[in-house]
C-alpha positions as CSV (number, residue, x, y, z in Angstrom):
1,M,7.1,18.2,-12.5
2,G,6.8,21.9,-13.2
3,N,5.9,24.8,-10.8
4,P,2.2,25.1,-10.1
5,F,0.0,28.1,-10.0
6,V,-0.6,28.9,-6.4
7,H,-2.4,32.2,-6.2
8,L,-4.4,34.7,-8.2
9,D,-4.7,38.5,-7.5
10,L,-7.0,41.1,-8.9
11,T,-5.9,44.7,-9.1
12,T,-8.9,47.0,-9.4
13,G,-9.9,50.6,-9.1
14,D,-12.9,49.6,-6.9
15,V,-12.2,46.9,-4.3
16,A,-15.7,47.2,-2.7
17,A,-17.4,46.7,-6.1
18,A,-15.1,43.7,-6.9
19,K,-15.9,42.1,-3.6
20,A,-19.6,42.5,-4.1
21,F,-19.5,41.2,-7.7
22,Y,-17.3,38.1,-7.1
23,G,-18.9,37.3,-3.7
24,A,-22.3,37.1,-5.4
25,I,-21.1,35.2,-8.5
26,F,-18.8,32.6,-6.9
27,D,-19.9,32.6,-3.2
28,W,-16.3,33.6,-2.2
29,K,-15.6,34.9,1.3
30,F,-13.1,37.6,2.0
31,Q,-10.6,38.5,4.7
32,D,-9.4,42.1,4.9
33,F,-5.8,42.8,5.8
34,P,-5.9,46.6,6.4
35,A,-2.2,46.9,7.1
36,M,-1.4,45.6,3.7
37,N,-4.3,47.4,1.9
38,W,-5.3,44.0,0.5
39,T,-8.2,41.5,0.8
40,G,-7.7,37.7,0.8
41,I,-10.2,35.6,-1.2
42,L,-11.2,32.4,0.6
43,V,-12.4,29.8,-1.9
44,G,-12.3,26.6,0.2
45,D,-10.7,23.9,-2.0
46,G,-8.5,25.0,-4.9
47,V,-6.2,28.0,-5.5
48,G,-7.2,31.1,-3.5
49,G,-6.2,34.6,-4.1
50,G,-6.7,38.2,-3.2
51,L,-7.6,41.6,-4.5
52,G,-6.3,45.1,-3.9
53,P,-6.3,48.6,-5.3
54,K,-4.3,49.7,-8.3
55,Q,-0.9,51.1,-7.4
56,G,-1.3,53.9,-10.0
57,P,-3.7,55.2,-12.6
58,E,-1.8,53.6,-15.4
59,Q,-2.1,50.1,-13.9
60,P,-4.8,48.1,-15.6
61,T,-7.6,46.3,-13.8
62,A,-6.5,42.7,-14.3
63,W,-6.0,39.3,-12.7
64,T,-2.4,38.2,-12.1
65,A,-1.5,34.5,-11.7
66,Y,1.3,33.6,-9.3
67,V,3.5,30.5,-9.7
68,G,5.1,28.8,-6.7
69,V,8.9,28.8,-6.8
70,D,11.7,27.7,-4.4
71,S,13.5,31.0,-4.7
72,V,12.1,34.4,-5.8
73,D,15.7,35.7,-6.1
74,K,16.8,32.9,-8.5
75,T,13.6,33.0,-10.5
76,V,13.7,36.8,-11.0
77,A,17.3,36.5,-12.1
78,K,16.4,33.8,-14.7
79,A,13.4,35.8,-15.9
80,A,15.5,39.0,-16.3
81,A,18.2,37.1,-18.2
82,A,15.4,35.6,-20.5
83,G,14.1,39.1,-21.3
84,A,11.5,39.8,-18.7
85,T,10.7,43.3,-17.4
86,I,10.6,43.2,-13.6
87,L,7.5,45.2,-12.4
88,V,7.7,44.4,-8.7
89,P,11.0,43.3,-7.3
90,K,11.2,40.8,-4.5
91,M,8.8,42.0,-1.8
92,E,8.2,40.3,1.6
93,V,4.7,39.5,2.8
94,P,5.5,39.3,6.6
95,G,5.0,35.9,8.0
96,M,3.9,34.4,4.7
97,G,6.6,34.6,2.1
98,W,8.0,36.7,-0.8
99,L,6.7,37.7,-4.2
100,A,7.8,39.4,-7.4
101,V,5.9,40.3,-10.6
102,F,7.3,40.7,-14.1
103,N,6.2,41.0,-17.7
104,D,7.4,38.2,-20.0
105,P,9.0,39.3,-23.3
106,Q,5.6,39.2,-25.0
107,G,4.1,41.6,-22.4
108,A,2.1,39.2,-20.3
109,T,2.2,39.7,-16.5
110,I,2.9,36.9,-14.1
111,G,3.8,36.8,-10.5
112,I,6.0,34.4,-8.5
113,W,5.6,33.3,-4.9
114,E,8.0,31.8,-2.4
115,S,6.3,30.5,0.7
116,A,8.0,31.2,4.0
117,Q,7.1,27.7,5.2
118,P,7.6,24.6,3.2
119,A,4.6,22.3,2.8
120,P,4.3,19.8,5.7
121,A,5.5,16.3,5.0
122,P,2.9,13.5,5.1
123,P,2.9,11.7,8.5
124,K,4.9,8.5,8.4
125,K,3.7,7.1,11.8
126,A,0.4,5.9,10.3
127,A,2.0,3.0,8.4
128,P,3.4,1.3,11.5
129,A,0.0,1.5,13.1
130,K,-1.4,-0.5,10.3
131,K,1.2,-3.3,10.5
132,P,-0.1,-4.7,13.9
133,A,-3.6,-4.8,12.4
134,A,-2.2,-6.8,9.4
135,K,-0.4,-9.3,11.8
136,A,-3.6,-10.2,13.5
137,P,-5.3,-11.5,10.3
138,A,-2.1,-13.4,9.4
139,K,-2.4,-15.4,12.7
140,K,-6.0,-16.3,11.9
141,A,-5.0,-17.4,8.4
142,A,-2.3,-19.6,10.0
143,A,-4.9,-21.3,12.2
144,K,-6.9,-22.1,9.0
145,A,-3.8,-23.4,7.2
146,P,-3.7,-26.9,9.0
147,A,-7.3,-27.5,8.0
148,K,-6.4,-26.9,4.3
149,K,-3.4,-29.3,4.6
150,A,-5.6,-32.0,6.0
151,A,-7.8,-32.0,2.9
152,P,-5.0,-32.6,0.4
153,A,-3.8,-35.5,2.6
154,K,-7.1,-37.3,2.1
155,K,-6.8,-36.9,-1.7
156,A,-3.4,-38.5,-1.6
157,A,-4.6,-41.6,0.1
158,P,-6.9,-42.8,-2.9
159,A,-4.0,-42.2,-5.2
160,K,-1.9,-44.8,-3.2
161,K,-4.7,-47.3,-3.5
162,A,-4.8,-47.1,-7.3
163,P,-1.2,-48.1,-7.8
164,A,-1.8,-51.0,-5.5
165,K,-4.6,-52.4,-7.8
166,K,-2.2,-52.1,-10.8
167,A,0.3,-54.2,-8.9
168,G,-2.3,-56.8,-8.3
169,K,-3.2,-57.1,-12.0
170,K,0.4,-57.8,-12.9
171,K,0.6,-60.9,-10.7
């Protein structure tokens, strides 16, 4: 399966106005990170994001989608070899991961994100807990099994009587 979109970022000339607009339209909540001059967008379920100020007057107000990757270094190298223009080289977001941003050969901007922590593996201890519960019904089914065997034995008895009548007709 391919790499998923994992984050969206808005670069804007007026962060306060963007927060007011998107908060009212989509009921988003925000968390400010003053040390990073960035605001996280808390959406609940789904892909979250953030917003921050433009890094220069020439930078457009725009959304940038980020794709999750295993290695920012390897992905930047592949993108550059394929004709991308690297806009933001690998940059660390302390305690969270690393990002980079580039323009594809057609001029579209996209970001990549490498998480510092891999996604947690699903718990495997839940399955053994279910097995003892499954064994209990199996014991109950075994107790019912002899009752089912007794019923077919009764059906077999009339079958034995029928051949006995045939034998009597031959004599």
